[in-house]
C-alpha positions as CSV (number, residue, x, y, z in Angstrom):
1,X,6.9,15.9,-20.3
2,X,8.0,17.5,-17.0
3,X,8.4,15.4,-13.8
4,X,5.2,15.0,-11.8
5,X,2.8,15.4,-14.8
6,X,0.3,12.6,-15.0
7,X,-1.1,13.3,-18.5
8,X,0.4,10.0,-19.9
9,X,-1.5,7.9,-17.3
10,X,-4.8,6.2,-18.0
11,X,-7.9,7.0,-16.1
12,X,-7.6,3.6,-14.3
13,X,-4.1,4.4,-13.2
14,X,-5.2,7.8,-11.9
15,X,-8.1,6.1,-9.9
16,X,-5.6,3.6,-8.5
17,X,-3.3,6.3,-7.3
18,X,-6.1,8.2,-5.7
19,X,-7.3,5.2,-3.8
20,X,-3.8,4.3,-2.6
21,X,-3.2,7.8,-1.5
22,X,-6.4,7.9,0.5
23,X,-5.4,4.6,2.2
24,X,-2.0,6.1,3.2
25,X,-3.7,9.3,4.5
26,X,-6.0,7.2,6.7
27,X,-3.0,5.6,8.2
28,X,-1.6,9.0,9.2
29,X,0.9,9.6,6.3
30,X,1.1,13.3,5.3
31,X,-0.8,14.3,2.1
32,X,2.4,15.0,0.2
33,X,4.1,11.8,1.2
34,X,0.9,9.8,0.5
35,X,0.7,11.1,-3.0
36,X,4.4,10.3,-3.7
37,X,4.0,6.8,-2.4
38,X,0.8,6.2,-4.3
39,X,2.3,7.2,-7.7
40,X,5.4,5.1,-6.9
41,X,3.2,2.1,-6.3
42,X,1.2,2.7,-9.5
43,X,4.5,3.1,-11.4
44,X,5.9,-0.1,-9.9
45,X,2.7,-2.1,-10.6
46,X,1.9,-0.9,-14.1
47,X,5.2,0.3,-15.5
48,X,4.4,4.0,-15.5
49,X,2.2,5.9,-17.8
50,X,0.6,3.9,-20.6
51,X,1.3,5.6,-23.9
52,X,-0.6,4.7,-27.0
53,X,1.0,2.6,-29.7
54,X,1.4,-0.9,-30.8
55,X,3.5,-3.3,-28.7
56,X,3.9,-1.0,-25.7
57,X,1.8,-3.0,-23.3
58,X,3.2,-5.3,-20.7
59,X,2.0,-7.3,-17.7
60,X,0.7,-5.7,-14.5
61,X,2.1,-7.0,-11.2
62,X,0.4,-6.5,-7.9
63,X,3.5,-7.6,-5.9
64,X,4.2,-4.1,-4.5
65,X,0.8,-4.0,-2.9
66,X,1.3,-7.4,-1.3
67,X,4.9,-6.8,-0.1
68,X,3.9,-4.9,3.1
69,X,1.8,-7.8,4.5
70,X,4.5,-10.3,3.9
71,X,7.1,-8.1,5.7
72,X,4.7,-7.7,8.7
73,X,4.6,-11.4,9.4
74,X,8.3,-11.9,9.6
75,X,8.6,-9.9,12.8
76,X,6.0,-12.1,14.6
77,X,7.7,-15.3,13.4
78,X,10.9,-14.3,15.1
79,X,9.3,-13.9,18.6
80,X,9.1,-16.7,21.0
81,X,5.7,-18.5,21.6
82,X,5.5,-17.0,25.0
83,X,5.9,-13.4,23.7
84,X,3.3,-14.1,21.0
85,X,0.9,-15.5,23.5
86,X,1.3,-12.5,25.8
87,X,0.7,-10.1,22.9
88,X,-2.4,-12.0,21.9
89,X,-3.8,-11.9,25.5
90,X,-3.1,-8.2,25.7
91,X,-4.8,-7.5,22.4
92,X,-7.8,-9.6,23.4
93,X,-8.0,-7.6,26.7
94,X,-7.9,-4.3,24.8
95,X,-10.6,-5.4,22.3
96,X,-12.7,-6.3,25.3
97,X,-12.3,-2.9,26.9
98,X,-13.0,-1.1,23.6
99,X,-16.1,-3.2,22.9
100,X,-17.8,-1.7,25.9
101,X,-17.4,1.8,24.8
């Protein structure tokens, strides 16, 4: 099977990759990079294409999908309380401005 061929993947895995790809594209990632990241995530979560046969199955982990959110909180935790308060005030002000539009 040549690289990049998705014939060994289940329909569910293909749907997952499509959904993940759309999410990346909404966040401004190029179409090609979004597809690459989506399949990398599906491979990491499900262990690659599911081929038929006895004893080939293994557990699915959703940790790769959760990882990004955990990393985001670390940066805020390193800032001082004053910096976090200033950031929160600025965000509230921006939301107030945008609500009027």
